[in-house]
N, C-alpha and C positions, 0 to 999 in steps of 0.2 A: 389720117388718124388723128384726132385732138389731142397731142401730146401734154397740154396743159391740164386738159380734163384727166387724162391717164394718171398725170403726176399726182393730182388732188385725190383720186381714187386709191392709189397705191399706198399713199403716205398721207393720210387725213390728220395731220398734226396743227392743231389751231395755234400752238405757240410760236411756229416757224415766222420769222421775220424776213424782211427783204435783205439780200445779201449785203448790202451796203452797210445796213446795221451792225453787222459782225466785223467787218473792216473798220468800222469807226469805235467799236466798243473794244477792239484789241488792236490799237495802233502800233505802227512801229515803234520800238523801244528807243527811248533817248540815252543812247549809250556813245562812249567814247569812239572814235574812228579805229577800226580794227578789232573792238569789242567781240567776244564770241559768247553767244546764247547755246549753252549745252544743257543735255537733260540725262537723268537715269529714268527709266520707264518700266519698272518691273512689273510682274502680275502678283497680285497679294495672295501668294501661297504659303506664307510664314517660313519659308526657307530661303536663306540667304547665300548663295555659294561664294566661293572665293574669287570667283569670275565677276561677280557684281561688284566687288571691293575693286578688282583691277580694272573695270570699265569706270567705275565711279572716281576712282583717283585721277585716271587720265583725264575725264570730263571736268572734274572740279579744277584740275591744275590748268587746263586749256582756259576755261573761264574765267577763273580768278587772275590767272597771269595777264590776261589781256584786258582786264577792267570790266569784264562782262557778268554774265548771270548763270548760275547752276541751280537748275530747278529739279523737283521730284515729281513725277505725274505716274499715278496708279492706273496700269491697263488692266482694267477689271471687268472687260467685255465677256470674259467666260466665268459666269456665275458658279459653275459647278468646280471651279479651282480655288475659289476665294474661302481664305481663312480668317476667321475673327481675330483680330490683334496684330495681323500681318504687318501693317504699316507702321505700329509701334516697334515691331522688329526690326524692319528697315531702318528707321530711325535710330533705335538705340545700337545696332549693330554698326553702322557707319560711322555715328557719332563717337563710340568708343575708340575708333581708328583715325579719329581725327578729320572725319569727311563731312562738311557743313553744307547744307543746301540754302541758298538765299531764298528761295521761295518753294511753294508747291504744297502736295497733300499735307493737310494737317497744321500747315504754316500759313503766314499772309501771303499775298500775292495779288497783283491785279489782272492776272490772265487765266484765272480759274474759272470754272471750278477744274481741279486737277485730278478729279476722278472721271474717267470717261463715260460711266453710266450716267453722269450728272451733266453730261453735254450732249445728250441725245437730240435736243432740238436743233442744235448746229448741224450735225450730221445729217438730219432729216431735211434740213433746208437746202444743202448742197446735193443729196442724192435727188431731191424732186428737181432741181436744176438741171442735173444730168439727164433725167427721163424728158424733161421738157425739150432739152437740145438732141434727143434720140440717141444719147450716148448711153444709156442705161436702160434696162427693160426687166420685167418680172420674169421668173422663172418657176414653173410649177412641177418640175420634176421631183419624183419621190425618191426616196433612199435607195430603193429597189432598181429604179431606172438609173440612177448614178451608177451603182454597183455593175448594172449590165454594160453600160458604157466601159467602165474600167476593166471589165472582163474582155470585151471586145478589142480595146486597145492592147492589152497584155498578149492577147492569143496571136495579135498581127504584129506585135513588136512595134507599135505606134507610140508616140509620145502622149503621155497620160493627160487628162485633163479636160476641161469643158471649152472645146473650140470648135471652128469650122462645120464639119458635116455632125460633129457630136453636140454642138449647141442647138438642142431640139426647140428650144423655146425662144431662140433668137429672132426668128421671123414670124412669131404668131401674129395672126390677124387681130384687127380690133375685136372682130365678133368671138374669136376664139377666147381672147383675155378676157373680156366681159363675162363671157360664159363660164369660165373657170372661177371668177371672182364671184358671180352669183351661186356657183355651187359651192363656194366657201373653201374652195382648195387653198392650202397653206401656200406661200410662196416667198422667194427671196428676191432680192435686187441684185442683178448682175450688171457689172460693167460691160458695155458693148466695145470690146477691144477693136482698136484700129491699128494694131501692130502686124509685122510680118516677121516671121522667125528666119525668113532668108535673109533679112537685112542686120547688119551688125554695126555697132557704133563703139567708138573708142572712147572710154569714159575715165575721168581722172579721180581715182581714189586717194584720199590724203596719207593713207598708208601703203597701200599696195602698189600705188603709182597709176600708170596707164593699164587699163585693163579692158578686154573686149566683153561687151554686153549686147546680146542678142534681144531683139526688140520682143515686146511680149505680145502673145497673141491668145492669152486666156481670158475668157470672159469669167474673171473671178467675182465670186460674192462680194458685195460691199455693204450690204444690209441683211441680216439674217431675217428669220420668218417672224421673230420676236420684235423685229424693229431695232434690235442692236447691231452696231455695225461690227465690221470684221477688224481685225488689226491692221491690215493694209489700209482700208478707207480711213479709219479713225486716226491712224499716226500721220497721214498727210494732212488730214485737216488741223490736228493738233499742233503738229510741228509748225504750220503756217501761222496759225492765230496765237501760238505762244512765241511765235518770232525766233524760232530755233534756227541758228545760223549754220550749226554742225552737228552733225548725227553720228556719234562715235558707238559703235555697237559691234556685236560679235559676228565673226566671219560667216555663222550658220544663215545670216540674213543676205548674203550675197546672192543666193539664188531667187530671192524676192525683188532684188534691185531692178530687174525690168518691170515688173509689175508697179514699183513705187514712182519710178521714172514717169510711165505712162499715166497714173493716176494725177500727180502733180501737173502734168500737163493739160491733162481733161478738165482739171478743177481750175486751170488758170493760175496756178500759183507759182512763184519762183522756187525752183530746187534748191534746198539746201545742200552744203557740201556734205559729202558722206566719208567716213572713214571706217574700214572692216578691220578689226583688230584680230590677230590670231587668237586660237582658244588656247587655255593653260593645259600642258600636257604633263604626263608623269611617265617616268622610265619604268617600264614593267617587264623585267627580264631583259630580253634582247630587243624589245620593240618600245616604241612610245605610244601612248595612248591618250584620249581626253580625260581630264581629270574627272571623275564619276562622283556623283553624290550617293550613289548606292553602293559602290566599292569602297570608297576613300573617305575616311572620318574627316581627313583634313580639306576634304572640299566644302564643308559647311564652317560658315564664320564662327558659329557657336563654339566649334570645336576650340578655336583660339582662346576664347573667353573662357571655358571651361578648364582648359590647361594652364590658363593664366599667363599667356604670351603678353609681353609689354606692348601697346600699342605703337609706341616708336619703333619697336624692332620689328613688327610686321610690317608697317607703312615702309620702314627702309628697304625691307627685302624686296616688298612688290615694287619698289622704285627701280630696283636691280633689274626686275622681269620687264618693267614698262620703257626704259631707255637704257641703250646699251652704253652711252656714255657716263651715266650716274655713278657707277662705282669708282671710275676715274676722279670725278668731281669729289667724292666723299673722301678717298684717300688724301686730296689736295686740301679739304676744307671739313676735317672730322668734326669740329666744333660749331659749324655754322648750322641754323635751323634749316630742316629739310626744305622748307617752302622757298628758300633761297636759290634753290636748284633751279635753273631754267629748263622747264620740260618743253620737249618739241615732239609732236606727232611723227616728223620725218625720222626720228630715232627709234621708233617702235619696231620690233622685229616684223619681218615679213612671213617668217615660218613660226610655228607654235612655240609660245614662252615654257620652257621647261621648269617645272616646279621642283625643287630638291629641299625636302624638309632638313636634311642634315646643314645645309647651307643656311637655312633659317635658324636653325640652332646655333650655328657659329655666329651669324649676326647678332641674335639675341644674347648669347653670352657676352660679346664684346660690349654690346649696349648696357646690360644690366652692371658690367663692371664699371661702368662711369657713374653709377649711382652712389649716394652717400648711404651709409646705413641707415639712417632716418628716412631717405626716399625709399629705401629698399623694403623697410618696416611699413611704412604706409602703402606700398604697392601689393605686398603680401598680404597685409591685413584686410584690405579691400577685397582681394581676391578670397581669402578665408572666410570672410562675413557672408559672401554670397554662395562659395562653392565647397567650402571647407567642412570636415567633420568637427563635431562638438569637441574633440581633442585638440584638434588643430586649432580651433578659434581659440582655445585656451592659452595657446603659445603666446598670445598678443596680450595677455592681462597683464603681465609684468614688462613694461615696455623697457625700461633701464636693463632688465636681463637679456631680453631678445636683442636689443641693440648691442650687447656685447658679443652675442652669439653671431650676429651678422657682420660685424667688424671682424671677427675672427676668419669666418667662413669667406668672406670677400677679400680679405687680406689688406683691409683699410689700414693706412699707417706704415705698410710694409714698403719693400723697394719695388715689388712688383704686385699689381692686383691680381686676383685670383678670378678665374673665369669659370667657375664650376657651376653657377645658376644659369639654366636655360629658361624656366618659366617659373611663375609663381607656384604652382602645384607641385613642381620637381623641388623646387627650393625648400617649400614647407615640409615636404617628405623628407628633405637630406638632412634636416636639423632636429630629426625627432628624438635622438638619443641624448639630448639636453633636457627633456622633459620626462619626468618618472613616469606619469601615466601611460606614455607611448615606449618606454624603453623595457623592451622584453627580448634581450639577447639570446642566442643561441650559441653560446662558446665554443670556438673551435680552434684549438691550440695545436702547435706542431711539436709540442714536446709532451713527455710523461707527466701524469697527473700529479705525482709526488713532486716533481721539480717546479710545476707550475704552482702548486699550492704553497710550497715553501718560499718561493720568490716572492708571490702576492702577500703572503703574510708578514714577511720579513720587510717589505718595503712599506707595508702599513703601519709598523711599529715606528718607522723611523721618519714617516712622512711629516712635514710642517708646511703649511700654506704660506706661511712668511718668507720661506725660501724663495730666492729669485732663479731665473733659469738656470744660471750657472751652478747654484748650490743644488738646486733639484735634481739636474743632471748628474752631479757628483755623487748623490746618494743612490741613483740608479745605477752608476758604475760600482759604488760599494757593494750593492746588492748582486750585481752580476759577478764580480770577483769572488764572494763568498761561496758561491755555488759553481765555479769552474767555468765562467763565462768570460771570454776576452772583453777587457776594457779599452784595449787599443786595437783599432780596425786594422792597422798595417800588420800588427803580430798575427792577428786572426786569419788575414788573408794569405801570410806567408807559410802559415802552418795550421790550417783549421782542424786537423785531426787531434792537435793538441789541447783542444778546448770542447766544452760541451756545446758551445754556441758563441756568439757575440753579443755585445750591450745591446745591439740594435734588437736582438731576439728579446732580451728582457723587456726592453722599451715595448715591443709588439704586445708581450703577453699583459702588460700593464694598461696597455690601449685597448685590447679586446675585452680586458676586466671592467675597464671604466666605460667603455663606449659600445661594445659589441661588435667593432669593426677593426678590422687589421690596418685599415688607412684611412686616416682623418687628418685635419690640420694640426697644428702644433699642441703636443699632448699636454705639455705644462699649461699651456693657457686655457686648455679645457678644462683641467682641474681647478684653476683659477675662478673659472665662470662657476663651475659646478659648486665651488667652496669646499671646505674641509669635510663638513658633517656629510654631504651627499656623496662626495669622493670615497670617503672610508666605508659609508655604508655599500657603496657599489662593489668595492674590494672585498668586502666580507661577503657579499652575496654571491661574488665569483669563487671564493674559496670554499664556500658552503656547497656549490654546485659541482665541484671538481670530483 
């Protein structure tokens, strides 16, 4: 059989150039010794999973700590899954969390195009070469025939796939091939595997260590009927010509490793290092399961932006999942930039990383407590401008007023910073009672209406915004004493039945009347921020509602 003629008949691409051309077009990168070239290669579906951030951070750290390159490649061979604007989503999502590409899709770079559909010429050149060497062949099997093969394999409990006796088109004669072409039958190009599943090799995975890999015997499709490559074929060629040195990807690709090893060998390319990271899991009752984009809103990176998690908090938490020694480093160097942590692949967990949103919230509280009130204002305002309601956007109209609110709620200037804020959305919702348009309390007191009404009215008579904290509290005690409430907590604890309640109960009534809440930061400061007019108006509103 004239294989050169067959290759031209099967792949009539006039743009194809000699293989040497591509090697010259994409030379070895001029990088320092030990520098790693890594990549993120998502499909343009418009959905960014937390796992994408997990893998992106690992790849970015490996590349940049070694003086290498981290690039973005879009694997758009499946046209049906493509979503308009998906690449922008990838860039925006990762940029928000501080992950930056050096080159790639929609960026500069000498190793593009970085969209696989724009690289068909290269794939065709190497598919033709494999055909010429007798290492690939056309397959004319229909979907019905493939389904028959699957059914027979299932019934006989055989390994599924297109191999051995089931590879119906593997040994077609020249006459049969050209007859099928003349008849206009659609075809795919398959690798003619040289593997044997009885042979196993030891393979060094950069995360999992030494693993056993069975040789591939599947005649996998390398070019689909429309001339577009499969992921297996495209990724091997792209990783070679983009000079990728390390492929750090999800462990779901482990089952494809034998195919990829054989493809690199068939193409004559040096195999990059592989590192298969474990999936992000979630505790679900008594069991752990993979974080699901269908079941878990926190699986989407959009969730963290909509909730207003600070990028540094999320990045910090993700580093605790990525490297087992990160938390120890963070405790030792709490003020150092995260990028100073020496990330190592060897410290990645060999079992699934357990995602715990409560722990993320703790990390976030601690991180937000380090911000100044001005930094918190800018962070919350940016969230409100993008995701907040009109009322919430209005909170930031008077910056000086909001800074006072934040200083109080964050404990700025106190002995110990408060850790009440988790994210921008929660923080914005927390301070609602400082703003009249949002203040709609449902008053719930623990005392009878008459007592509450009398206490609120009496305090309103003697309230003076010029009083300092001590003078203010003396007036609270005065009102308490007038209505039979203990002004001395020791006396109250000694004989609670002798009093209507304690001074703390009176303060609670004032707090509920002023804020609608039984628990808040310092009430005197709240009244100072609200101002005399607003404070008295709220007391009168509360009196009228009793």
